[in-house]
Biopython code that builds the backbone (N, CA, C, O; Angstrom):
import numpy as np
from Bio.PDB.StructureBuilder import StructureBuilder

atoms = [
    (1, "MET", "N", (-2.819, 24.674, 21.553)),
    (1, "MET", "CA", (-3.570, 23.648, 20.870)),
    (1, "MET", "C", (-2.213, 22.748, 20.571)),
    (1, "MET", "O", (-2.539, 21.600, 20.266)),
    (2, "ALA", "N", (-1.262, 22.885, 20.574)),
    (2, "ALA", "CA", (-0.224, 22.124, 20.253)),
    (2, "ALA", "C", (1.009, 22.665, 20.157)),
    (2, "ALA", "O", (1.159, 23.790, 19.680)),
    (3, "ASP", "N", (2.277, 21.752, 20.704)),
    (3, "ASP", "CA", (3.639, 21.802, 21.065)),
    (3, "ASP", "C", (4.361, 21.121, 19.917)),
    (3, "ASP", "O", (3.624, 20.403, 19.242)),
    (4, "PHE", "N", (5.545, 21.175, 19.565)),
    (4, "PHE", "CA", (5.967, 20.387, 18.831)),
    (4, "PHE", "C", (7.233, 20.921, 18.684)),
    (4, "PHE", "O", (7.286, 22.147, 18.582)),
    (5, "LYS", "N", (8.478, 20.167, 18.641)),
    (5, "LYS", "CA", (9.901, 20.646, 18.573)),
    (5, "LYS", "C", (10.418, 19.769, 17.296)),
    (5, "LYS", "O", (10.098, 18.631, 16.952)),
    (6, "SER", "N", (11.413, 20.783, 16.664)),
    (6, "SER", "CA", (11.948, 20.023, 15.407)),
    (6, "SER", "C", (13.289, 19.304, 16.088)),
    (6, "SER", "O", (13.399, 19.341, 17.313)),
    (7, "PRO", "N", (14.214, 18.710, 15.349)),
    (7, "PRO", "CA", (15.263, 17.726, 15.441)),
    (7, "PRO", "C", (16.131, 19.067, 15.886)),
    (7, "PRO", "O", (15.812, 20.230, 15.639)),
    (8, "THR", "N", (17.395, 18.584, 16.657)),
    (8, "THR", "CA", (18.334, 19.658, 17.122)),
    (8, "THR", "C", (19.514, 19.259, 15.718)),
    (8, "THR", "O", (19.869, 18.166, 15.277)),
    (9, "TYR", "N", (19.867, 20.619, 15.324)),
    (9, "TYR", "CA", (20.797, 20.998, 13.871)),
    (9, "TYR", "C", (21.717, 21.446, 14.786)),
    (9, "TYR", "O", (21.396, 22.107, 15.773)),
    (10, "ASP", "N", (22.899, 21.110, 14.505)),
    (10, "ASP", "CA", (24.452, 21.960, 14.601)),
    (10, "ASP", "C", (24.730, 22.587, 13.077)),
    (10, "ASP", "O", (25.043, 21.958, 12.066)),
    (11, "LEU", "N", (24.508, 24.093, 13.234)),
    (11, "LEU", "CA", (25.018, 24.996, 12.260)),
    (11, "LEU", "C", (26.034, 25.756, 12.534)),
    (11, "LEU", "O", (26.224, 26.235, 13.652)),
    (12, "ASP", "N", (27.114, 26.018, 11.096)),
    (12, "ASP", "CA", (28.033, 26.671, 11.563)),
    (12, "ASP", "C", (27.616, 28.220, 11.210)),
    (12, "ASP", "O", (26.846, 28.351, 10.259)),
    (13, "ALA", "N", (28.042, 29.365, 11.866)),
    (13, "ALA", "CA", (27.265, 30.743, 11.985)),
    (13, "ALA", "C", (27.799, 31.266, 10.632)),
    (13, "ALA", "O", (28.922, 31.236, 10.129)),
    (14, "SER", "N", (26.416, 31.837, 10.145)),
    (14, "SER", "CA", (26.114, 32.629, 9.092)),
    (14, "SER", "C", (25.648, 31.506, 7.903)),
    (14, "SER", "O", (25.495, 31.926, 6.756)),
    (15, "SER", "N", (25.472, 30.363, 8.141)),
    (15, "SER", "CA", (25.356, 29.016, 7.341)),
    (15, "SER", "C", (23.932, 29.259, 6.869)),
    (15, "SER", "O", (23.196, 30.051, 7.457)),
    (16, "LYS", "N", (23.617, 28.682, 5.978)),
    (16, "LYS", "CA", (21.857, 28.612, 5.428)),
    (16, "LYS", "C", (21.597, 27.227, 5.712)),
    (16, "LYS", "O", (22.610, 26.553, 5.526)),
    (17, "ALA", "N", (20.610, 26.564, 6.092)),
    (17, "ALA", "CA", (19.971, 25.258, 5.935)),
    (17, "ALA", "C", (18.493, 25.038, 5.977)),
    (17, "ALA", "O", (17.750, 25.873, 6.492)),
    (18, "GLU", "N", (18.202, 24.303, 5.623)),
    (18, "GLU", "CA", (16.827, 23.773, 5.857)),
    (18, "GLU", "C", (16.590, 22.960, 6.997)),
    (18, "GLU", "O", (17.087, 21.854, 7.210)),
    (19, "LEU", "N", (15.519, 23.807, 7.966)),
    (19, "LEU", "CA", (15.196, 23.028, 9.249)),
    (19, "LEU", "C", (14.063, 22.516, 8.824)),
    (19, "LEU", "O", (13.389, 23.074, 7.958)),
    (20, "VAL", "N", (13.625, 21.042, 9.566)),
    (20, "VAL", "CA", (12.484, 20.196, 9.154)),
    (20, "VAL", "C", (11.756, 19.976, 10.259)),
    (20, "VAL", "O", (12.265, 19.186, 11.054)),
    (21, "ALA", "N", (10.453, 20.555, 10.619)),
    (21, "ALA", "CA", (9.510, 19.835, 11.608)),
    (21, "ALA", "C", (8.626, 19.172, 11.443)),
    (21, "ALA", "O", (8.311, 19.314, 10.262)),
    (22, "TYR", "N", (7.944, 18.450, 11.942)),
    (22, "TYR", "CA", (6.483, 17.305, 11.624)),
    (22, "TYR", "C", (5.221, 17.935, 12.538)),
    (22, "TYR", "O", (5.386, 18.154, 13.738)),
    (23, "TRP", "N", (4.361, 18.118, 12.082)),
    (23, "TRP", "CA", (2.976, 18.589, 13.116)),
    (23, "TRP", "C", (2.224, 17.619, 12.728)),
    (23, "TRP", "O", (2.055, 17.718, 11.512)),
    (24, "ASP", "N", (1.628, 16.628, 13.213)),
    (24, "ASP", "CA", (0.675, 15.969, 13.070)),
    (24, "ASP", "C", (-0.415, 16.810, 12.989)),
    (24, "ASP", "O", (-0.524, 17.449, 14.036)),
    (25, "THR", "N", (-1.381, 17.109, 12.070)),
    (25, "THR", "CA", (-2.380, 18.175, 12.200)),
    (25, "THR", "C", (-3.674, 17.505, 12.006)),
    (25, "THR", "O", (-4.697, 18.182, 11.906)),
    (26, "ALA", "N", (-3.705, 15.959, 11.934)),
    (26, "ALA", "CA", (-4.700, 15.210, 12.380)),
    (26, "ALA", "C", (-5.732, 15.610, 13.408)),
    (26, "ALA", "O", (-5.311, 15.566, 14.564)),
    (27, "GLY", "N", (-7.024, 16.002, 13.250)),
    (27, "GLY", "CA", (-8.033, 16.540, 13.721)),
    (27, "GLY", "C", (-8.015, 18.160, 13.901)),
    (27, "GLY", "O", (-8.871, 18.644, 14.642)),
    (28, "VAL", "N", (-7.345, 18.777, 13.441)),
    (28, "VAL", "CA", (-7.160, 20.157, 13.186)),
    (28, "VAL", "C", (-7.919, 20.755, 12.149)),
    (28, "VAL", "O", (-7.596, 20.736, 10.961)),
    (29, "HIS", "N", (-9.109, 21.377, 12.701)),
    (29, "HIS", "CA", (-10.080, 22.032, 11.575)),
    (29, "HIS", "C", (-8.987, 23.180, 10.963)),
    (29, "HIS", "O", (-8.053, 23.784, 11.489)),
    (30, "GLU", "N", (-9.633, 23.185, 9.422)),
    (30, "GLU", "CA", (-9.302, 24.140, 9.113)),
    (30, "GLU", "C", (-9.667, 25.845, 9.433)),
    (30, "GLU", "O", (-10.776, 26.233, 9.804)),
    (31, "GLY", "N", (-8.559, 26.673, 9.214)),
    (31, "GLY", "CA", (-8.329, 27.978, 9.852)),
    (31, "GLY", "C", (-7.597, 28.647, 9.771)),
    (31, "GLY", "O", (-7.058, 28.702, 8.665)),
    (32, "THR", "N", (-7.063, 29.646, 10.930)),
    (32, "THR", "CA", (-6.000, 30.609, 11.079)),
    (32, "THR", "C", (-5.747, 30.424, 12.248)),
    (32, "THR", "O", (-6.545, 30.823, 13.097)),
    (33, "TYR", "N", (-4.485, 29.724, 12.638)),
    (33, "TYR", "CA", (-4.086, 29.835, 14.124)),
    (33, "TYR", "C", (-3.031, 30.788, 14.240)),
    (33, "TYR", "O", (-2.391, 31.200, 13.272)),
    (34, "ASP", "N", (-2.794, 31.249, 15.788)),
    (34, "ASP", "CA", (-1.767, 32.258, 16.116)),
    (34, "ASP", "C", (-0.930, 31.468, 16.868)),
    (34, "ASP", "O", (-1.450, 30.817, 17.773)),
    (35, "GLY", "N", (0.347, 31.378, 16.673)),
    (35, "GLY", "CA", (1.464, 30.732, 17.218)),
    (35, "GLY", "C", (2.409, 31.195, 17.114)),
    (35, "GLY", "O", (2.652, 31.945, 16.169)),
    (36, "LYS", "N", (3.627, 30.794, 18.429)),
    (36, "LYS", "CA", (5.119, 31.450, 18.711)),
    (36, "LYS", "C", (6.015, 30.422, 18.009)),
    (36, "LYS", "O", (5.889, 29.202, 18.116)),
    (37, "LEU", "N", (6.928, 31.061, 17.284)),
    (37, "LEU", "CA", (8.006, 30.370, 16.992)),
    (37, "LEU", "C", (9.305, 30.695, 17.700)),
    (37, "LEU", "O", (9.787, 31.819, 17.557)),
    (38, "ILE", "N", (9.931, 29.748, 18.487)),
    (38, "ILE", "CA", (11.000, 29.865, 19.078)),
    (38, "ILE", "C", (12.278, 29.181, 18.517)),
    (38, "ILE", "O", (12.404, 28.017, 18.134)),
    (39, "LEU", "N", (13.248, 30.239, 18.562)),
    (39, "LEU", "CA", (14.206, 29.441, 18.000)),
    (39, "LEU", "C", (15.438, 29.815, 18.975)),
    (39, "LEU", "O", (15.818, 30.952, 19.257)),
    (40, "LYS", "N", (16.003, 28.512, 19.450)),
    (40, "LYS", "CA", (17.117, 28.631, 20.608)),
    (40, "LYS", "C", (18.209, 28.358, 19.944)),
    (40, "LYS", "O", (18.290, 27.595, 18.982)),
    (41, "TYR", "N", (19.513, 29.284, 20.693)),
    (41, "TYR", "CA", (20.829, 28.774, 20.031)),
    (41, "TYR", "C", (21.809, 29.224, 21.253)),
    (41, "TYR", "O", (21.680, 30.297, 21.843)),
    (42, "ASN", "N", (22.747, 28.308, 21.530)),
    (42, "ASN", "CA", (23.820, 28.621, 22.599)),
    (42, "ASN", "C", (23.001, 28.965, 23.538)),
    (42, "ASN", "O", (22.021, 28.228, 23.426)),
    (43, "ASP", "N", (22.835, 29.829, 24.584)),
    (43, "ASP", "CA", (21.903, 30.272, 25.679)),
    (43, "ASP", "C", (21.002, 31.257, 25.144)),
    (43, "ASP", "O", (20.066, 31.586, 25.873)),
    (44, "LYS", "N", (21.100, 31.764, 24.070)),
    (44, "LYS", "CA", (20.236, 32.357, 23.697)),
    (44, "LYS", "C", (18.771, 31.807, 23.118)),
    (44, "LYS", "O", (18.593, 30.659, 22.711)),
    (45, "SER", "N", (17.792, 32.819, 23.159)),
    (45, "SER", "CA", (16.781, 32.309, 22.114)),
    (45, "SER", "C", (16.101, 33.432, 21.775)),
    (45, "SER", "O", (15.989, 34.385, 22.547)),
    (46, "LYS", "N", (15.531, 33.391, 20.429)),
    (46, "LYS", "CA", (14.698, 34.222, 19.536)),
    (46, "LYS", "C", (13.133, 33.916, 19.635)),
    (46, "LYS", "O", (12.796, 32.765, 19.356)),
    (47, "GLU", "N", (12.411, 34.582, 19.903)),
    (47, "GLU", "CA", (10.647, 34.345, 19.540)),
    (47, "GLU", "C", (10.268, 35.383, 18.279)),
    (47, "GLU", "O", (10.688, 36.516, 18.043)),
    (48, "ARG", "N", (9.318, 34.551, 17.572)),
    (48, "ARG", "CA", (8.355, 35.454, 16.903)),
    (48, "ARG", "C", (7.214, 35.043, 16.820)),
    (48, "ARG", "O", (6.983, 33.848, 17.003)),
    (49, "ASN", "N", (6.099, 36.047, 16.487)),
    (49, "ASN", "CA", (4.927, 35.425, 16.672)),
    (49, "ASN", "C", (4.341, 35.104, 15.161)),
    (49, "ASN", "O", (4.574, 36.039, 14.395)),
    (50, "ILE", "N", (3.700, 34.102, 14.610)),
    (50, "ILE", "CA", (3.410, 33.781, 13.527)),
    (50, "ILE", "C", (1.897, 33.410, 13.482)),
    (50, "ILE", "O", (1.120, 33.509, 14.432)),
    (51, "GLN", "N", (1.556, 32.903, 12.044)),
    (51, "GLN", "CA", (0.328, 32.757, 11.772)),
    (51, "GLN", "C", (0.345, 31.468, 11.037)),
    (51, "GLN", "O", (1.139, 31.134, 10.157)),
    (52, "LEU", "N", (-0.728, 30.741, 11.567)),
    (52, "LEU", "CA", (-0.731, 29.228, 10.541)),
    (52, "LEU", "C", (-1.819, 29.004, 10.024)),
    (52, "LEU", "O", (-2.749, 29.008, 10.830)),
    (53, "ARG", "N", (-2.182, 28.731, 8.585)),
    (53, "ARG", "CA", (-2.924, 29.101, 7.908)),
    (53, "ARG", "C", (-3.458, 27.583, 7.306)),
    (53, "ARG", "O", (-3.224, 27.390, 6.113)),
    (54, "ILE", "N", (-4.132, 26.547, 8.029)),
    (54, "ILE", "CA", (-4.507, 25.474, 7.560)),
    (54, "ILE", "C", (-5.500, 25.140, 6.929)),
    (54, "ILE", "O", (-6.632, 25.292, 7.388)),
    (55, "THR", "N", (-5.162, 24.409, 5.274)),
    (55, "THR", "CA", (-6.126, 23.882, 4.600)),
    (55, "THR", "C", (-6.024, 22.342, 4.551)),
    (55, "THR", "O", (-5.231, 21.611, 5.144)),
    (56, "ASP", "N", (-7.138, 21.994, 3.597)),
    (56, "ASP", "CA", (-6.932, 20.494, 3.623)),
    (56, "ASP", "C", (-5.686, 19.660, 2.952)),
    (56, "ASP", "O", (-5.472, 18.448, 2.970)),
    (57, "SER", "N", (-5.043, 20.582, 2.436)),
    (57, "SER", "CA", (-3.727, 20.497, 1.589)),
    (57, "SER", "C", (-2.668, 21.204, 2.110)),
    (57, "SER", "O", (-1.550, 20.860, 1.727)),
    (58, "SER", "N", (-2.744, 21.980, 2.782)),
    (58, "SER", "CA", (-1.386, 22.866, 3.237)),
    (58, "SER", "C", (-1.242, 23.480, 4.316)),
    (58, "SER", "O", (-2.312, 23.774, 4.847)),
    (59, "ILE", "N", (-0.289, 23.806, 4.879)),
    (59, "ILE", "CA", (-0.064, 24.465, 6.052)),
    (59, "ILE", "C", (0.812, 25.812, 5.305)),
    (59, "ILE", "O", (1.795, 25.609, 4.593)),
    (60, "GLU", "N", (0.244, 27.271, 5.616)),
    (60, "GLU", "CA", (1.005, 28.180, 5.476)),
    (60, "GLU", "C", (1.108, 29.225, 6.371)),
    (60, "GLU", "O", (0.269, 29.902, 6.966)),
    (61, "VAL", "N", (2.473, 29.212, 6.338)),
    (61, "VAL", "CA", (3.115, 29.933, 7.967)),
    (61, "VAL", "C", (3.533, 31.379, 7.250)),
    (61, "VAL", "O", (4.285, 31.650, 6.314)),
    (62, "ILE", "N", (2.696, 32.176, 8.127)),
    (62, "ILE", "CA", (2.640, 33.718, 7.753)),
    (62, "ILE", "C", (3.299, 34.452, 9.106)),
    (62, "ILE", "O", (2.900, 34.363, 10.268)),
    (63, "GLY", "N", (4.489, 35.240, 8.554)),
    (63, "GLY", "CA", (5.305, 36.251, 10.058)),
    (63, "GLY", "C", (6.708, 35.328, 9.659)),
    (63, "GLY", "O", (7.668, 35.568, 10.392)),
    (64, "LEU", "N", (6.864, 34.615, 8.911)),
    (64, "LEU", "CA", (8.645, 34.566, 8.839)),
    (64, "LEU", "C", (9.188, 35.204, 7.917)),
    (64, "LEU", "O", (9.221, 36.430, 8.027)),
    (65, "THR", "N", (9.788, 34.549, 6.709)),
    (65, "THR", "CA", (10.235, 35.616, 5.848)),
    (65, "THR", "C", (9.249, 36.086, 4.443)),
    (65, "THR", "O", (9.752, 36.177, 3.323)),
    (66, "GLY", "N", (8.154, 36.289, 4.648)),
    (66, "GLY", "CA", (7.184, 36.800, 3.713)),
    (66, "GLY", "C", (6.227, 35.398, 4.156)),
    (66, "GLY", "O", (5.854, 35.252, 5.321)),
    (67, "HIS", "N", (5.892, 34.408, 3.075)),
    (67, "HIS", "CA", (4.813, 33.690, 3.166)),
    (67, "HIS", "C", (5.707, 31.993, 3.189)),
    (67, "HIS", "O", (6.625, 31.876, 2.377)),
    (68, "VAL", "N", (5.468, 31.077, 3.886)),
    (68, "VAL", "CA", (6.034, 29.926, 3.571)),
    (68, "VAL", "C", (4.970, 28.976, 3.182)),
    (68, "VAL", "O", (4.091, 28.899, 4.040)),
    (69, "VAL", "N", (4.811, 28.319, 2.268)),
    (69, "VAL", "CA", (3.736, 27.322, 2.194)),
    (69, "VAL", "C", (4.367, 26.001, 2.235)),
    (69, "VAL", "O", (5.378, 25.667, 1.618)),
    (70, "VAL", "N", (3.668, 25.294, 3.020)),
    (70, "VAL", "CA", (4.560, 23.869, 3.188)),
    (70, "VAL", "C", (3.307, 22.946, 2.573)),
    (70, "VAL", "O", (2.142, 23.029, 2.962)),
    (71, "GLY", "N", (3.721, 22.192, 1.693)),
    (71, "GLY", "CA", (2.803, 20.779, 1.133)),
    (71, "GLY", "C", (2.119, 20.084, 1.985)),
    (71, "GLY", "O", (2.760, 19.543, 2.886)),
    (72, "GLY", "N", (0.926, 19.939, 1.950)),
    (72, "GLY", "CA", (0.179, 18.959, 2.702)),
    (72, "GLY", "C", (0.022, 17.509, 2.510)),
    (72, "GLY", "O", (1.021, 16.815, 2.703)),
    (73, "LYS", "N", (-1.286, 16.838, 2.094)),
    (73, "LYS", "CA", (-1.111, 15.288, 1.316)),
    (73, "LYS", "C", (-0.523, 15.418, -0.030)),
    (73, "LYS", "O", (-0.710, 16.158, -0.995)),
    (74, "GLY", "N", (0.328, 14.339, 0.281)),
    (74, "GLY", "CA", (1.105, 14.239, -1.036)),
    (74, "GLY", "C", (0.090, 13.332, -2.260)),
    (74, "GLY", "O", (-0.824, 12.587, -1.905)),
    (75, "THR", "N", (0.429, 13.548, -3.586)),
    (75, "THR", "CA", (-0.418, 12.548, -4.290)),
    (75, "THR", "C", (-0.514, 11.437, -4.229)),
    (75, "THR", "O", (-1.586, 10.902, -4.512)),
    (76, "PHE", "N", (0.734, 10.607, -3.783)),
    (76, "PHE", "CA", (0.410, 9.169, -3.912)),
    (76, "PHE", "C", (-0.293, 8.504, -2.491)),
    (76, "PHE", "O", (0.057, 8.792, -1.346)),
    (77, "ASN", "N", (-1.093, 7.790, -2.771)),
    (77, "ASN", "CA", (-2.058, 7.637, -1.887)),
    (77, "ASN", "C", (-2.491, 6.110, -2.048)),
    (77, "ASN", "O", (-1.841, 5.505, -2.901)),
    (78, "LEU", "N", (-3.591, 5.294, -1.300)),
    (78, "LEU", "CA", (-3.978, 4.206, -1.356)),
    (78, "LEU", "C", (-4.429, 4.076, -2.646)),
    (78, "LEU", "O", (-3.992, 3.140, -3.315)),
    (79, "THR", "N", (-5.191, 4.809, -3.099)),
    (79, "THR", "CA", (-5.915, 4.832, -4.576)),
    (79, "THR", "C", (-4.712, 4.728, -5.512)),
    (79, "THR", "O", (-4.656, 3.868, -6.392)),
    (80, "ASN", "N", (-4.031, 5.369, -5.358)),
    (80, "ASN", "CA", (-3.180, 5.557, -6.556)),
    (80, "ASN", "C", (-2.513, 4.076, -6.426)),
    (80, "ASN", "O", (-2.509, 3.350, -7.421)),
    (81, "ILE", "N", (-1.942, 3.624, -5.180)),
    (81, "ILE", "CA", (-1.505, 2.155, -5.332)),
    (81, "ILE", "C", (-2.410, 1.023, -5.730)),
    (81, "ILE", "O", (-1.991, 0.054, -6.363)),
    (82, "LEU", "N", (-3.336, 1.126, -5.445)),
    (82, "LEU", "CA", (-4.495, 0.137, -6.090)),
    (82, "LEU", "C", (-4.482, 0.406, -7.453)),
    (82, "LEU", "O", (-4.189, -0.577, -8.132)),
    (83, "ILE", "N", (-4.687, 1.329, -8.006)),
    (83, "ILE", "CA", (-4.494, 1.365, -9.856)),
    (83, "ILE", "C", (-3.552, 1.031, -10.134)),
    (83, "ILE", "O", (-3.622, 0.173, -11.014)),
    (84, "ILE", "N", (-2.203, 1.358, -9.709)),
    (84, "ILE", "CA", (-1.050, 0.838, -10.244)),
    (84, "ILE", "C", (-0.781, -1.083, -9.935)),
    (84, "ILE", "O", (-0.176, -1.912, -10.615)),
    (85, "VAL", "N", (-1.359, -1.185, -8.933)),
    (85, "VAL", "CA", (-1.603, -2.866, -8.923)),
    (85, "VAL", "C", (-2.350, -3.372, -9.958)),
    (85, "VAL", "O", (-1.896, -4.217, -10.730)),
    (86, "ILE", "N", (-3.821, -2.777, -10.062)),
    (86, "ILE", "CA", (-4.496, -3.171, -11.228)),
    (86, "ILE", "C", (-3.861, -3.218, -12.775)),
    (86, "ILE", "O", (-3.764, -4.231, -13.469)),
    (87, "ILE", "N", (-3.530, -2.117, -13.068)),
    (87, "ILE", "CA", (-2.738, -1.994, -14.201)),
    (87, "ILE", "C", (-1.856, -3.031, -14.404)),
    (87, "ILE", "O", (-1.900, -3.686, -15.445)),
    (88, "LEU", "N", (-0.701, -3.360, -13.138)),
    (88, "LEU", "CA", (0.125, -4.190, -13.588)),
    (88, "LEU", "C", (-0.515, -5.754, -13.720)),
    (88, "LEU", "O", (-0.089, -6.541, -14.564)),
    (89, "LEU", "N", (-1.433, -6.043, -12.913)),
    (89, "LEU", "CA", (-2.086, -7.127, -12.954)),
    (89, "LEU", "C", (-2.850, -7.444, -14.254)),
    (89, "LEU", "O", (-2.979, -8.623, -14.585)),
    (90, "VAL", "N", (-3.492, -6.204, -15.198)),
    (90, "VAL", "CA", (-3.959, -6.306, -16.270)),
    (90, "VAL", "C", (-2.708, -6.564, -17.432)),
    (90, "VAL", "O", (-2.893, -7.094, -18.528)),
    (91, "LEU", "N", (-1.785, -6.208, -17.068)),
    (91, "LEU", "CA", (-0.517, -6.202, -18.475)),
    (91, "LEU", "C", (-0.063, -7.606, -18.071)),
    (91, "LEU", "O", (0.334, -8.184, -19.083)),
    (92, "ILE", "N", (0.035, -8.405, -16.940)),
    (92, "ILE", "CA", (0.435, -9.591, -16.702)),
    (92, "ILE", "C", (-0.468, -10.653, -17.372)),
    (92, "ILE", "O", (-0.152, -11.700, -17.937)),
    (93, "ASN", "N", (-1.784, -10.049, -17.133)),
    (93, "ASN", "CA", (-2.461, -11.332, -17.962)),
    (93, "ASN", "C", (-2.503, -11.078, -19.366)),
    (93, "ASN", "O", (-2.768, -12.046, -20.079)),
    (94, "ILE", "N", (-2.310, -10.048, -19.872)),
    (94, "ILE", "CA", (-2.356, -9.650, -21.324)),
    (94, "ILE", "C", (-1.114, -10.759, -21.868)),
    (94, "ILE", "O", (-1.176, -11.653, -22.712)),
    (95, "ILE", "N", (0.351, -10.152, -20.752)),
    (95, "ILE", "CA", (1.520, -11.130, -21.430)),
    (95, "ILE", "C", (1.119, -12.511, -21.445)),
    (95, "ILE", "O", (1.251, -13.149, -22.489)),
    (96, "TRP", "N", (0.531, -13.176, -20.162)),
    (96, "TRP", "CA", (0.225, -14.751, -20.039)),
    (96, "TRP", "C", (-0.610, -15.025, -21.435)),
    (96, "TRP", "O", (-0.216, -15.734, -22.361)),
    (97, "PHE", "N", (-1.754, -14.359, -21.376)),
    (97, "PHE", "CA", (-2.706, -14.730, -22.959)),
    (97, "PHE", "C", (-1.889, -15.098, -23.967)),
    (97, "PHE", "O", (-1.895, -16.198, -24.518)),
    (98, "PHE", "N", (-0.843, -13.741, -24.332)),
    (98, "PHE", "CA", (-0.210, -14.091, -25.771)),
    (98, "PHE", "C", (0.763, -15.359, -25.439)),
    (98, "PHE", "O", (0.955, -16.223, -26.294)),
    (99, "VAL", "N", (1.350, -15.417, -24.183)),
    (99, "VAL", "CA", (2.330, -16.591, -24.014)),
    (99, "VAL", "C", (1.716, -18.038, -24.275)),
    (99, "VAL", "O", (2.204, -19.051, -24.777)),
    (100, "ILE", "N", (0.456, -17.750, -23.742)),
    (100, "ILE", "CA", (-0.425, -19.248, -23.632)),
    (100, "ILE", "C", (-0.922, -19.586, -25.145)),
    (100, "ILE", "O", (-1.029, -20.712, -25.632)),
    (101, "ARG", "N", (-1.205, -18.316, -25.783)),
    (101, "ARG", "CA", (-1.758, -18.465, -27.325)),
    (101, "ARG", "C", (-0.427, -19.078, -27.985)),
    (101, "ARG", "O", (-0.526, -20.116, -28.640)),
    (102, "ARG", "N", (0.836, -18.438, -27.817)),
    (102, "ARG", "CA", (1.577, -18.911, -28.637)),
    (102, "ARG", "C", (2.068, -20.450, -28.202)),
    (102, "ARG", "O", (2.243, -21.214, -29.151)),
    (103, "ILE", "N", (2.251, -20.855, -27.175)),
    (103, "ILE", "CA", (2.440, -22.240, -26.703)),
    (103, "ILE", "C", (1.691, -23.361, -27.398)),
    (103, "ILE", "O", (2.151, -24.443, -27.762)),
    (104, "MET", "N", (0.230, -22.822, -27.534)),
    (104, "MET", "CA", (-0.884, -23.283, -28.042)),
    (104, "MET", "C", (-0.814, -23.638, -29.649)),
    (104, "MET", "O", (-0.981, -24.767, -30.110)),
    (105, "ASN", "N", (-0.489, -22.261, -30.528)),
    (105, "ASN", "CA", (-0.019, -22.681, -31.698)),
    (105, "ASN", "C", (0.782, -23.365, -31.957)),
    (105, "ASN", "O", (0.693, -24.092, -32.946)),
    (106, "LYS", "N", (1.886, -23.362, -31.116)),
    (106, "LYS", "CA", (3.202, -24.218, -31.289)),
    (106, "LYS", "C", (2.860, -25.884, -31.234)),
    (106, "LYS", "O", (3.419, -26.763, -31.890)),
    (107, "ARG", "N", (1.988, -26.005, -30.447)),
    (107, "ARG", "CA", (1.608, -27.777, -30.403)),
    (107, "ARG", "C", (1.104, -28.120, -31.616)),
    (107, "ARG", "O", (1.430, -29.187, -32.136)),
    (108, "ARG", "N", (0.173, -27.183, -32.264)),
    (108, "ARG", "CA", (-0.653, -27.551, -33.239)),
    (108, "ARG", "C", (0.222, -28.121, -34.574)),
    (108, "ARG", "O", (-0.371, -28.509, -35.580)),
]
sb = StructureBuilder()
sb.init_structure("model")
sb.init_model(0)
sb.init_chain("A")
sb.init_seg("    ")
for serial, (resi, resn, name, xyz) in enumerate(atoms, 1):
    if name == "N":
        sb.init_residue(resn, " ", resi, " ")
    sb.init_atom(name, np.array(xyz, "f"), 0.0, 1.0, " ", f" {name:<3s}", serial, name[0])
structure = sb.get_structure()
């Protein structure tokens, strides 16, 4: 279904690090998929069978160190941006209303 590769990382022996890989799941239907994780280091490699449970908002990786749940869609989307813009415009209009009102009162 898909092959993807994370960036290459240089790690010291016995060190711990977060390894990041991106998988564009656009067009992937919800469900549980079998997969294989391959870790390559020096001239060696280690393979592990995993399962990926895809939902609308997350990817759950089963078969590594217990369960790893990866968050999906962020909460900051176009709707949130539009709401913030509308709130800012309303606040600007309120401020202009009071500024113009104050100017008109000074002229009287």
